[in-house]
Each structure stands twice: as C-alpha cells, then as structure tokens.
PyMOL commands that place a pseudoatom at each C-alpha (Angstrom):
pseudoatom trace, name=CA, resn=MET, resi=1, chain=A, elem=C, hetatm=0, pos=[-0.030, 0.136, -0.039]
pseudoatom trace, name=CA, resn=LYS, resi=2, chain=A, elem=C, hetatm=0, pos=[1.086, 3.414, -0.854]
pseudoatom trace, name=CA, resn=ASN, resi=3, chain=A, elem=C, hetatm=0, pos=[1.346, 6.359, 1.151]
pseudoatom trace, name=CA, resn=GLU, resi=4, chain=A, elem=C, hetatm=0, pos=[1.731, 9.108, -1.177]
pseudoatom trace, name=CA, resn=SER, resi=5, chain=A, elem=C, hetatm=0, pos=[1.586, 12.042, 1.756]
pseudoatom trace, name=CA, resn=LEU, resi=6, chain=A, elem=C, hetatm=0, pos=[4.137, 10.922, 3.869]
pseudoatom trace, name=CA, resn=HIS, resi=7, chain=A, elem=C, hetatm=0, pos=[7.030, 13.530, 3.880]
pseudoatom trace, name=CA, resn=ILE, resi=8, chain=A, elem=C, hetatm=0, pos=[10.619, 12.303, 5.190]
pseudoatom trace, name=CA, resn=GLY, resi=9, chain=A, elem=C, hetatm=0, pos=[13.455, 14.735, 6.418]
pseudoatom trace, name=CA, resn=ILE, resi=10, chain=A, elem=C, hetatm=0, pos=[16.919, 13.344, 6.789]
pseudoatom trace, name=CA, resn=VAL, resi=11, chain=A, elem=C, hetatm=0, pos=[19.253, 15.605, 7.953]
pseudoatom trace, name=CA, resn=GLY, resi=12, chain=A, elem=C, hetatm=0, pos=[23.214, 14.201, 6.998]
pseudoatom trace, name=CA, resn=ALA, resi=13, chain=A, elem=C, hetatm=0, pos=[23.741, 12.802, 3.410]
pseudoatom trace, name=CA, resn=GLY, resi=14, chain=A, elem=C, hetatm=0, pos=[26.465, 10.599, 4.434]
pseudoatom trace, name=CA, resn=PRO, resi=15, chain=A, elem=C, hetatm=0, pos=[26.481, 6.551, 4.656]
pseudoatom trace, name=CA, resn=SER, resi=16, chain=A, elem=C, hetatm=0, pos=[23.739, 6.719, 7.319]
pseudoatom trace, name=CA, resn=GLY, resi=17, chain=A, elem=C, hetatm=0, pos=[21.718, 9.021, 5.970]
pseudoatom trace, name=CA, resn=CYS, resi=18, chain=A, elem=C, hetatm=0, pos=[21.711, 7.243, 2.500]
pseudoatom trace, name=CA, resn=TYR, resi=19, chain=A, elem=C, hetatm=0, pos=[20.861, 3.912, 3.928]
pseudoatom trace, name=CA, resn=ILE, resi=20, chain=A, elem=C, hetatm=0, pos=[18.210, 5.068, 6.106]
pseudoatom trace, name=CA, resn=ALA, resi=21, chain=A, elem=C, hetatm=0, pos=[16.882, 6.959, 2.696]
pseudoatom trace, name=CA, resn=ASP, resi=22, chain=A, elem=C, hetatm=0, pos=[17.188, 3.368, 1.187]
pseudoatom trace, name=CA, resn=ALA, resi=23, chain=A, elem=C, hetatm=0, pos=[15.460, 1.743, 3.687]
pseudoatom trace, name=CA, resn=LEU, resi=24, chain=A, elem=C, hetatm=0, pos=[12.439, 3.836, 4.280]
pseudoatom trace, name=CA, resn=GLY, resi=25, chain=A, elem=C, hetatm=0, pos=[11.982, 4.522, 0.717]
pseudoatom trace, name=CA, resn=ARG, resi=26, chain=A, elem=C, hetatm=0, pos=[11.355, 0.429, 0.614]
pseudoatom trace, name=CA, resn=LYS, resi=27, chain=A, elem=C, hetatm=0, pos=[9.386, 0.209, 3.725]
pseudoatom trace, name=CA, resn=ILE, resi=28, chain=A, elem=C, hetatm=0, pos=[6.829, 3.007, 2.802]
pseudoatom trace, name=CA, resn=PRO, resi=29, chain=A, elem=C, hetatm=0, pos=[6.659, 3.413, -0.927]
pseudoatom trace, name=CA, resn=GLY, resi=30, chain=A, elem=C, hetatm=0, pos=[5.453, 6.371, -2.226]
pseudoatom trace, name=CA, resn=SER, resi=31, chain=A, elem=C, hetatm=0, pos=[6.955, 8.549, 0.371]
pseudoatom trace, name=CA, resn=ARG, resi=32, chain=A, elem=C, hetatm=0, pos=[8.714, 11.842, -0.519]
pseudoatom trace, name=CA, resn=ILE, resi=33, chain=A, elem=C, hetatm=0, pos=[12.456, 11.911, 0.928]
pseudoatom trace, name=CA, resn=ASP, resi=34, chain=A, elem=C, hetatm=0, pos=[14.470, 14.841, 1.229]
pseudoatom trace, name=CA, resn=ILE, resi=35, chain=A, elem=C, hetatm=0, pos=[17.969, 14.620, 2.660]
pseudoatom trace, name=CA, resn=PHE, resi=36, chain=A, elem=C, hetatm=0, pos=[20.186, 17.681, 3.999]
pseudoatom trace, name=CA, resn=ASP, resi=37, chain=A, elem=C, hetatm=0, pos=[23.704, 18.283, 4.120]
pseudoatom trace, name=CA, resn=ARG, resi=38, chain=A, elem=C, hetatm=0, pos=[25.665, 21.244, 5.254]
pseudoatom trace, name=CA, resn=LEU, resi=39, chain=A, elem=C, hetatm=0, pos=[28.022, 20.331, 2.606]
pseudoatom trace, name=CA, resn=PRO, resi=40, chain=A, elem=C, hetatm=0, pos=[27.245, 21.248, -1.160]
pseudoatom trace, name=CA, resn=THR, resi=41, chain=A, elem=C, hetatm=0, pos=[27.727, 17.051, -2.168]
pseudoatom trace, name=CA, resn=PRO, resi=42, chain=A, elem=C, hetatm=0, pos=[26.352, 14.153, -0.817]
pseudoatom trace, name=CA, resn=PHE, resi=43, chain=A, elem=C, hetatm=0, pos=[27.995, 10.869, 0.496]
pseudoatom trace, name=CA, resn=GLY, resi=44, chain=A, elem=C, hetatm=0, pos=[29.701, 12.560, 3.658]
pseudoatom trace, name=CA, resn=LEU, resi=45, chain=A, elem=C, hetatm=0, pos=[32.650, 10.111, 4.921]
pseudoatom trace, name=CA, resn=VAL, resi=46, chain=A, elem=C, hetatm=0, pos=[32.705, 8.336, 1.800]
pseudoatom trace, name=CA, resn=ARG, resi=47, chain=A, elem=C, hetatm=0, pos=[33.717, 11.049, -0.188]
pseudoatom trace, name=CA, resn=GLY, resi=48, chain=A, elem=C, hetatm=0, pos=[35.607, 13.278, 2.471]
pseudoatom trace, name=CA, resn=GLY, resi=49, chain=A, elem=C, hetatm=0, pos=[36.744, 10.475, 5.153]
pseudoatom trace, name=CA, resn=VAL, resi=50, chain=A, elem=C, hetatm=0, pos=[37.850, 7.513, 3.306]
pseudoatom trace, name=CA, resn=ALA, resi=51, chain=A, elem=C, hetatm=0, pos=[41.393, 7.578, 2.481]
pseudoatom trace, name=CA, resn=PRO, resi=52, chain=A, elem=C, hetatm=0, pos=[42.084, 9.403, -1.056]
pseudoatom trace, name=CA, resn=ASP, resi=53, chain=A, elem=C, hetatm=0, pos=[43.724, 5.913, -2.144]
pseudoatom trace, name=CA, resn=HIS, resi=54, chain=A, elem=C, hetatm=0, pos=[41.024, 3.303, -1.227]
pseudoatom trace, name=CA, resn=GLN, resi=55, chain=A, elem=C, hetatm=0, pos=[39.104, 3.859, -4.282]
pseudoatom trace, name=CA, resn=GLY, resi=56, chain=A, elem=C, hetatm=0, pos=[37.435, 0.406, -4.080]
pseudoatom trace, name=CA, resn=THR, resi=57, chain=A, elem=C, hetatm=0, pos=[35.851, 1.283, -0.370]
pseudoatom trace, name=CA, resn=LYS, resi=58, chain=A, elem=C, hetatm=0, pos=[34.352, 4.692, -2.418]
pseudoatom trace, name=CA, resn=ASN, resi=59, chain=A, elem=C, hetatm=0, pos=[32.502, 2.346, -4.748]
pseudoatom trace, name=CA, resn=ILE, resi=60, chain=A, elem=C, hetatm=0, pos=[29.444, 2.196, -2.333]
pseudoatom trace, name=CA, resn=ALA, resi=61, chain=A, elem=C, hetatm=0, pos=[28.721, 5.876, -3.595]
pseudoatom trace, name=CA, resn=ARG, resi=62, chain=A, elem=C, hetatm=0, pos=[27.254, 4.260, -6.657]
pseudoatom trace, name=CA, resn=GLN, resi=63, chain=A, elem=C, hetatm=0, pos=[24.579, 2.480, -4.539]
pseudoatom trace, name=CA, resn=PHE, resi=64, chain=A, elem=C, hetatm=0, pos=[24.053, 5.718, -2.939]
pseudoatom trace, name=CA, resn=GLU, resi=65, chain=A, elem=C, hetatm=0, pos=[23.444, 7.544, -6.181]
pseudoatom trace, name=CA, resn=ARG, resi=66, chain=A, elem=C, hetatm=0, pos=[20.952, 4.872, -7.519]
pseudoatom trace, name=CA, resn=THR, resi=67, chain=A, elem=C, hetatm=0, pos=[19.122, 5.936, -3.947]
pseudoatom trace, name=CA, resn=LEU, resi=68, chain=A, elem=C, hetatm=0, pos=[19.168, 9.741, -4.631]
pseudoatom trace, name=CA, resn=GLY, resi=69, chain=A, elem=C, hetatm=0, pos=[18.336, 8.850, -7.981]
pseudoatom trace, name=CA, resn=LYS, resi=70, chain=A, elem=C, hetatm=0, pos=[14.974, 7.330, -7.308]
pseudoatom trace, name=CA, resn=ASP, resi=71, chain=A, elem=C, hetatm=0, pos=[11.589, 9.132, -8.025]
pseudoatom trace, name=CA, resn=GLY, resi=72, chain=A, elem=C, hetatm=0, pos=[10.603, 11.093, -4.592]
pseudoatom trace, name=CA, resn=VAL, resi=73, chain=A, elem=C, hetatm=0, pos=[14.291, 11.167, -3.372]
pseudoatom trace, name=CA, resn=ARG, resi=74, chain=A, elem=C, hetatm=0, pos=[15.374, 15.001, -3.111]
pseudoatom trace, name=CA, resn=PHE, resi=75, chain=A, elem=C, hetatm=0, pos=[19.488, 15.973, -1.966]
pseudoatom trace, name=CA, resn=LEU, resi=76, chain=A, elem=C, hetatm=0, pos=[19.565, 19.499, -0.667]
pseudoatom trace, name=CA, resn=GLY, resi=77, chain=A, elem=C, hetatm=0, pos=[23.020, 20.581, -0.367]
pseudoatom trace, name=CA, resn=ASN, resi=78, chain=A, elem=C, hetatm=0, pos=[24.913, 23.685, 1.450]
pseudoatom trace, name=CA, resn=VAL, resi=79, chain=A, elem=C, hetatm=0, pos=[21.880, 23.744, 4.143]
pseudoatom trace, name=CA, resn=ASN, resi=80, chain=A, elem=C, hetatm=0, pos=[23.184, 24.431, 7.635]
pseudoatom trace, name=CA, resn=ILE, resi=81, chain=A, elem=C, hetatm=0, pos=[20.877, 23.015, 10.261]
pseudoatom trace, name=CA, resn=GLY, resi=82, chain=A, elem=C, hetatm=0, pos=[20.708, 26.097, 12.726]
pseudoatom trace, name=CA, resn=SER, resi=83, chain=A, elem=C, hetatm=0, pos=[21.033, 28.872, 10.434]
pseudoatom trace, name=CA, resn=ASN, resi=84, chain=A, elem=C, hetatm=0, pos=[19.503, 28.158, 7.476]
pseudoatom trace, name=CA, resn=LEU, resi=85, chain=A, elem=C, hetatm=0, pos=[16.698, 25.882, 8.805]
pseudoatom trace, name=CA, resn=SER, resi=86, chain=A, elem=C, hetatm=0, pos=[16.076, 25.544, 12.203]
pseudoatom trace, name=CA, resn=TYR, resi=87, chain=A, elem=C, hetatm=0, pos=[15.343, 22.126, 14.086]
pseudoatom trace, name=CA, resn=GLU, resi=88, chain=A, elem=C, hetatm=0, pos=[11.714, 23.040, 14.969]
pseudoatom trace, name=CA, resn=GLU, resi=89, chain=A, elem=C, hetatm=0, pos=[10.939, 24.327, 11.100]
pseudoatom trace, name=CA, resn=LEU, resi=90, chain=A, elem=C, hetatm=0, pos=[12.076, 20.613, 9.817]
pseudoatom trace, name=CA, resn=LYS, resi=91, chain=A, elem=C, hetatm=0, pos=[10.195, 18.875, 12.857]
pseudoatom trace, name=CA, resn=SER, resi=92, chain=A, elem=C, hetatm=0, pos=[7.083, 20.626, 11.641]
pseudoatom trace, name=CA, resn=ALA, resi=93, chain=A, elem=C, hetatm=0, pos=[7.298, 20.374, 7.751]
pseudoatom trace, name=CA, resn=TYR, resi=94, chain=A, elem=C, hetatm=0, pos=[7.827, 16.380, 7.748]
pseudoatom trace, name=CA, resn=ASP, resi=95, chain=A, elem=C, hetatm=0, pos=[6.361, 13.469, 9.036]
pseudoatom trace, name=CA, resn=ILE, resi=96, chain=A, elem=C, hetatm=0, pos=[9.186, 11.608, 9.669]
pseudoatom trace, name=CA, resn=LEU, resi=97, chain=A, elem=C, hetatm=0, pos=[12.484, 13.339, 10.901]
pseudoatom trace, name=CA, resn=VAL, resi=98, chain=A, elem=C, hetatm=0, pos=[15.904, 11.446, 11.296]
pseudoatom trace, name=CA, resn=ILE, resi=99, chain=A, elem=C, hetatm=0, pos=[19.209, 12.977, 12.429]
pseudoatom trace, name=CA, resn=THR, resi=100, chain=A, elem=C, hetatm=0, pos=[22.264, 11.259, 10.853]
pseudoatom trace, name=CA, resn=THR, resi=101, chain=A, elem=C, hetatm=0, pos=[25.012, 13.900, 11.515]
pseudoatom trace, name=CA, resn=GLY, resi=102, chain=A, elem=C, hetatm=0, pos=[27.669, 11.753, 12.824]
pseudoatom trace, name=CA, resn=ALA, resi=103, chain=A, elem=C, hetatm=0, pos=[30.619, 13.277, 14.729]
pseudoatom trace, name=CA, resn=MET, resi=104, chain=A, elem=C, hetatm=0, pos=[31.499, 16.515, 13.579]
pseudoatom trace, name=CA, resn=GLU, resi=105, chain=A, elem=C, hetatm=0, pos=[34.626, 17.439, 16.044]
pseudoatom trace, name=CA, resn=ASP, resi=106, chain=A, elem=C, hetatm=0, pos=[37.785, 15.862, 16.856]
pseudoatom trace, name=CA, resn=ARG, resi=107, chain=A, elem=C, hetatm=0, pos=[37.736, 14.748, 20.266]
pseudoatom trace, name=CA, resn=ARG, resi=108, chain=A, elem=C, hetatm=0, pos=[40.434, 16.344, 22.804]
pseudoatom trace, name=CA, resn=LEU, resi=109, chain=A, elem=C, hetatm=0, pos=[43.171, 14.174, 24.454]
pseudoatom trace, name=CA, resn=GLY, resi=110, chain=A, elem=C, hetatm=0, pos=[43.493, 16.088, 27.643]
pseudoatom trace, name=CA, resn=ILE, resi=111, chain=A, elem=C, hetatm=0, pos=[47.078, 16.112, 27.638]
pseudoatom trace, name=CA, resn=PRO, resi=112, chain=A, elem=C, hetatm=0, pos=[49.796, 18.403, 27.740]
pseudoatom trace, name=CA, resn=GLY, resi=113, chain=A, elem=C, hetatm=0, pos=[50.950, 20.375, 24.362]
pseudoatom trace, name=CA, resn=GLU, resi=114, chain=A, elem=C, hetatm=0, pos=[47.793, 19.179, 22.246]
pseudoatom trace, name=CA, resn=SER, resi=115, chain=A, elem=C, hetatm=0, pos=[47.406, 22.730, 21.708]
pseudoatom trace, name=CA, resn=LEU, resi=116, chain=A, elem=C, hetatm=0, pos=[50.599, 23.684, 20.288]
pseudoatom trace, name=CA, resn=ASP, resi=117, chain=A, elem=C, hetatm=0, pos=[51.313, 24.234, 16.751]
pseudoatom trace, name=CA, resn=ALA, resi=118, chain=A, elem=C, hetatm=0, pos=[51.633, 21.407, 14.177]
pseudoatom trace, name=CA, resn=VAL, resi=119, chain=A, elem=C, hetatm=0, pos=[49.147, 19.408, 16.537]
pseudoatom trace, name=CA, resn=TYR, resi=120, chain=A, elem=C, hetatm=0, pos=[46.288, 18.472, 14.727]
pseudoatom trace, name=CA, resn=GLY, resi=121, chain=A, elem=C, hetatm=0, pos=[43.291, 16.185, 15.118]
pseudoatom trace, name=CA, resn=SER, resi=122, chain=A, elem=C, hetatm=0, pos=[42.387, 13.419, 12.640]
pseudoatom trace, name=CA, resn=GLY, resi=123, chain=A, elem=C, hetatm=0, pos=[39.074, 14.881, 11.636]
pseudoatom trace, name=CA, resn=GLN, resi=124, chain=A, elem=C, hetatm=0, pos=[40.651, 18.212, 10.695]
pseudoatom trace, name=CA, resn=PHE, resi=125, chain=A, elem=C, hetatm=0, pos=[43.622, 16.711, 8.678]
pseudoatom trace, name=CA, resn=VAL, resi=126, chain=A, elem=C, hetatm=0, pos=[41.073, 14.264, 6.588]
pseudoatom trace, name=CA, resn=ALA, resi=127, chain=A, elem=C, hetatm=0, pos=[39.248, 17.324, 6.071]
pseudoatom trace, name=CA, resn=TRP, resi=128, chain=A, elem=C, hetatm=0, pos=[42.370, 18.916, 4.834]
pseudoatom trace, name=CA, resn=TYR, resi=129, chain=A, elem=C, hetatm=0, pos=[43.560, 16.243, 2.394]
pseudoatom trace, name=CA, resn=ASN, resi=130, chain=A, elem=C, hetatm=0, pos=[40.633, 15.274, 1.144]
pseudoatom trace, name=CA, resn=GLY, resi=131, chain=A, elem=C, hetatm=0, pos=[39.134, 18.952, 0.552]
pseudoatom trace, name=CA, resn=ILE, resi=132, chain=A, elem=C, hetatm=0, pos=[36.095, 19.453, 2.326]
pseudoatom trace, name=CA, resn=PRO, resi=133, chain=A, elem=C, hetatm=0, pos=[34.923, 22.850, 2.631]
pseudoatom trace, name=CA, resn=GLY, resi=134, chain=A, elem=C, hetatm=0, pos=[36.454, 24.492, 5.806]
pseudoatom trace, name=CA, resn=GLY, resi=135, chain=A, elem=C, hetatm=0, pos=[38.873, 22.162, 5.933]
pseudoatom trace, name=CA, resn=GLN, resi=136, chain=A, elem=C, hetatm=0, pos=[41.115, 23.418, 3.043]
pseudoatom trace, name=CA, resn=ASN, resi=137, chain=A, elem=C, hetatm=0, pos=[42.586, 25.937, 4.689]
pseudoatom trace, name=CA, resn=LEU, resi=138, chain=A, elem=C, hetatm=0, pos=[44.396, 24.295, 7.722]
pseudoatom trace, name=CA, resn=ALA, resi=139, chain=A, elem=C, hetatm=0, pos=[48.202, 24.306, 6.117]
pseudoatom trace, name=CA, resn=PRO, resi=140, chain=A, elem=C, hetatm=0, pos=[49.433, 21.676, 8.256]
pseudoatom trace, name=CA, resn=MET, resi=141, chain=A, elem=C, hetatm=0, pos=[53.139, 21.852, 8.978]
pseudoatom trace, name=CA, resn=LEU, resi=142, chain=A, elem=C, hetatm=0, pos=[55.195, 18.826, 7.346]
pseudoatom trace, name=CA, resn=ASP, resi=143, chain=A, elem=C, hetatm=0, pos=[58.607, 20.156, 7.026]
pseudoatom trace, name=CA, resn=GLY, resi=144, chain=A, elem=C, hetatm=0, pos=[59.943, 18.249, 9.616]
pseudoatom trace, name=CA, resn=LYS, resi=145, chain=A, elem=C, hetatm=0, pos=[61.611, 14.765, 9.729]
pseudoatom trace, name=CA, resn=SER, resi=146, chain=A, elem=C, hetatm=0, pos=[59.359, 12.734, 12.152]
pseudoatom trace, name=CA, resn=VAL, resi=147, chain=A, elem=C, hetatm=0, pos=[55.540, 12.765, 12.260]
pseudoatom trace, name=CA, resn=ALA, resi=148, chain=A, elem=C, hetatm=0, pos=[54.047, 10.973, 15.387]
pseudoatom trace, name=CA, resn=ILE, resi=149, chain=A, elem=C, hetatm=0, pos=[50.186, 9.572, 14.903]
pseudoatom trace, name=CA, resn=ILE, resi=150, chain=A, elem=C, hetatm=0, pos=[48.485, 9.008, 18.290]
pseudoatom trace, name=CA, resn=GLY, resi=151, chain=A, elem=C, hetatm=0, pos=[45.862, 6.316, 17.672]
pseudoatom trace, name=CA, resn=ASN, resi=152, chain=A, elem=C, hetatm=0, pos=[46.135, 3.114, 15.975]
pseudoatom trace, name=CA, resn=GLY, resi=153, chain=A, elem=C, hetatm=0, pos=[42.449, 2.938, 14.402]
pseudoatom trace, name=CA, resn=ASN, resi=154, chain=A, elem=C, hetatm=0, pos=[41.804, 2.970, 10.716]
pseudoatom trace, name=CA, resn=VAL, resi=155, chain=A, elem=C, hetatm=0, pos=[41.881, 6.545, 10.119]
pseudoatom trace, name=CA, resn=ALA, resi=156, chain=A, elem=C, hetatm=0, pos=[45.549, 6.839, 11.929]
pseudoatom trace, name=CA, resn=LEU, resi=157, chain=A, elem=C, hetatm=0, pos=[46.658, 4.009, 9.562]
pseudoatom trace, name=CA, resn=ASP, resi=158, chain=A, elem=C, hetatm=0, pos=[45.160, 5.714, 6.735]
pseudoatom trace, name=CA, resn=ILE, resi=159, chain=A, elem=C, hetatm=0, pos=[47.117, 9.101, 7.531]
pseudoatom trace, name=CA, resn=ALA, resi=160, chain=A, elem=C, hetatm=0, pos=[50.227, 7.111, 8.514]
pseudoatom trace, name=CA, resn=ARG, resi=161, chain=A, elem=C, hetatm=0, pos=[50.154, 5.379, 5.182]
pseudoatom trace, name=CA, resn=LEU, resi=162, chain=A, elem=C, hetatm=0, pos=[49.484, 8.363, 2.778]
pseudoatom trace, name=CA, resn=LEU, resi=163, chain=A, elem=C, hetatm=0, pos=[52.518, 10.327, 4.419]
pseudoatom trace, name=CA, resn=GLY, resi=164, chain=A, elem=C, hetatm=0, pos=[54.692, 7.332, 3.760]
pseudoatom trace, name=CA, resn=LYS, resi=165, chain=A, elem=C, hetatm=0, pos=[53.869, 7.099, 0.009]
pseudoatom trace, name=CA, resn=THR, resi=166, chain=A, elem=C, hetatm=0, pos=[55.842, 8.420, -2.755]
pseudoatom trace, name=CA, resn=PRO, resi=167, chain=A, elem=C, hetatm=0, pos=[54.457, 10.632, -5.728]
pseudoatom trace, name=CA, resn=ALA, resi=168, chain=A, elem=C, hetatm=0, pos=[54.209, 7.528, -7.946]
pseudoatom trace, name=CA, resn=GLU, resi=169, chain=A, elem=C, hetatm=0, pos=[52.202, 5.687, -5.387]
pseudoatom trace, name=CA, resn=LEU, resi=170, chain=A, elem=C, hetatm=0, pos=[49.645, 8.577, -4.762]
pseudoatom trace, name=CA, resn=GLU, resi=171, chain=A, elem=C, hetatm=0, pos=[49.157, 8.973, -8.499]
pseudoatom trace, name=CA, resn=SER, resi=172, chain=A, elem=C, hetatm=0, pos=[46.221, 6.542, -8.705]
pseudoatom trace, name=CA, resn=SER, resi=173, chain=A, elem=C, hetatm=0, pos=[44.542, 8.750, -5.629]
pseudoatom trace, name=CA, resn=ASP, resi=174, chain=A, elem=C, hetatm=0, pos=[41.857, 11.445, -5.472]
pseudoatom trace, name=CA, resn=LEU, resi=175, chain=A, elem=C, hetatm=0, pos=[44.160, 13.369, -3.349]
pseudoatom trace, name=CA, resn=CYS, resi=176, chain=A, elem=C, hetatm=0, pos=[43.215, 17.216, -3.483]
pseudoatom trace, name=CA, resn=ALA, resi=177, chain=A, elem=C, hetatm=0, pos=[45.852, 19.263, -5.568]
pseudoatom trace, name=CA, resn=HIS, resi=178, chain=A, elem=C, hetatm=0, pos=[46.947, 21.273, -2.388]
pseudoatom trace, name=CA, resn=ALA, resi=179, chain=A, elem=C, hetatm=0, pos=[47.710, 18.121, -0.368]
pseudoatom trace, name=CA, resn=ARG, resi=180, chain=A, elem=C, hetatm=0, pos=[49.555, 16.342, -2.994]
pseudoatom trace, name=CA, resn=THR, resi=181, chain=A, elem=C, hetatm=0, pos=[51.729, 19.223, -3.409]
pseudoatom trace, name=CA, resn=ALA, resi=182, chain=A, elem=C, hetatm=0, pos=[52.310, 19.465, 0.661]
pseudoatom trace, name=CA, resn=PHE, resi=183, chain=A, elem=C, hetatm=0, pos=[52.886, 15.519, 0.845]
pseudoatom trace, name=CA, resn=GLU, resi=184, chain=A, elem=C, hetatm=0, pos=[55.198, 15.779, -2.167]
pseudoatom trace, name=CA, resn=ALA, resi=185, chain=A, elem=C, hetatm=0, pos=[57.444, 18.514, -0.681]
pseudoatom trace, name=CA, resn=ALA, resi=186, chain=A, elem=C, hetatm=0, pos=[57.505, 16.629, 2.728]
pseudoatom trace, name=CA, resn=ARG, resi=187, chain=A, elem=C, hetatm=0, pos=[60.799, 15.128, 3.687]
pseudoatom trace, name=CA, resn=ILE, resi=188, chain=A, elem=C, hetatm=0, pos=[59.536, 12.935, 6.501]
pseudoatom trace, name=CA, resn=GLU, resi=189, chain=A, elem=C, hetatm=0, pos=[61.639, 9.975, 7.432]
pseudoatom trace, name=CA, resn=ASP, resi=190, chain=A, elem=C, hetatm=0, pos=[59.736, 8.467, 10.240]
pseudoatom trace, name=CA, resn=ILE, resi=191, chain=A, elem=C, hetatm=0, pos=[56.295, 7.938, 10.986]
pseudoatom trace, name=CA, resn=TRP, resi=192, chain=A, elem=C, hetatm=0, pos=[55.410, 7.200, 14.721]
pseudoatom trace, name=CA, resn=VAL, resi=193, chain=A, elem=C, hetatm=0, pos=[51.894, 5.492, 15.439]
pseudoatom trace, name=CA, resn=ILE, resi=194, chain=A, elem=C, hetatm=0, pos=[51.417, 5.655, 18.949]
pseudoatom trace, name=CA, resn=GLY, resi=195, chain=A, elem=C, hetatm=0, pos=[48.671, 3.312, 20.467]
pseudoatom trace, name=CA, resn=ARG, resi=196, chain=A, elem=C, hetatm=0, pos=[47.279, 2.568, 24.258]
for i in range(1, 196): cmd.bond("trace and resi %d" % i, "trace and resi %d" % (i + 1))
show_as sticks, trace
zoom trace
C-alpha cells in the first residue's frame, strides 16, 4: 500500500543518511524523502573521510547515487541546520525526521601540548587532504623529519600510509591538489603510530 502523503526529512547525506533513505523508501513506498547536508555534495565520509587511495571502498557511492536518483528522493546541499533552517522548522515540515550527522568535531585528548602548533585532530587533517569545505585552509606543517600519530585505528593508519607514500604511489588516488603538493614537498623519514 502506497502512502503518497508521507514526507520524510533526513539531516545528513553520509552513509547513514543514504542507507536510511533507501530503507525507508523501500519500507514506505510512495513517500517523499528530502536529504539535507551542510556540504554541497552528498555521501559524507565516503567522499570526505575515506582515504584518497581507497578507491574500492568509495565505490559504495554508486549505491547511494541510485538511492538519490529514485523518484521522490531529493538531495538538498549547502543547508546548515540551525542557521538556514531550524530544527523546529524541520520537525513541523516532516512526518518523520531522522538526524544522521555523525561526529563533527575531533575529540580532545586532555594531554599537555595538544594545543601547540603542528598538532592536529585527525578529522581536521582528513578534511584538509580530502578538500572538505572549511578544511582546505589547514596548511599543516609537514616540514619536519618525524611525525607522531596518536591512535592506531583505521584513520590513523590511513594518515600514516598516505604520509609514507611516494608521489608515484599517490598518482592513482584522488588526493586534493593542495595536499598532494604538501605531501610531495614533505621530507618525513619517521612515522610513529602510538597506541595505548
């Protein structure tokens, strides 16, 4: 049974938002789905958080493109909830409202020295090398011989791997031009990955 009048709003066009749009579209045929994102492009972490040399992982975007191409599904980018639209406006405009914004800020470690120059959060650094709006102005200092990365999860290992690659090894990646220039100019000899 179709529900032509059910209007669904989703805040966040990353993997969670796209998956929930697909699931709700299947579960509630005939519904209208609007997906909002603060960025001008969809797919969130798939586009801006996955390492530029992991093209296979980024292929999930094809599935998300199919979801966004379905009748009744709209993507609305460059919309900041709180300044362009309020939460109350969204709540009153939709029958179902789903918030899928993820972690938007780096977590502080609470250790001495973390506010010094040349200390960056991984989210900030990844936004820089992936060219996410607001992140491209970071200009990290990569002129030293050693880099220390605190943490040994996927993102930490992605950063270590990218910093250790040669220009030739970065050729098949979609690394932003400004990051490629900085990586090629870096003279890093030691990369320390520090886990607890």
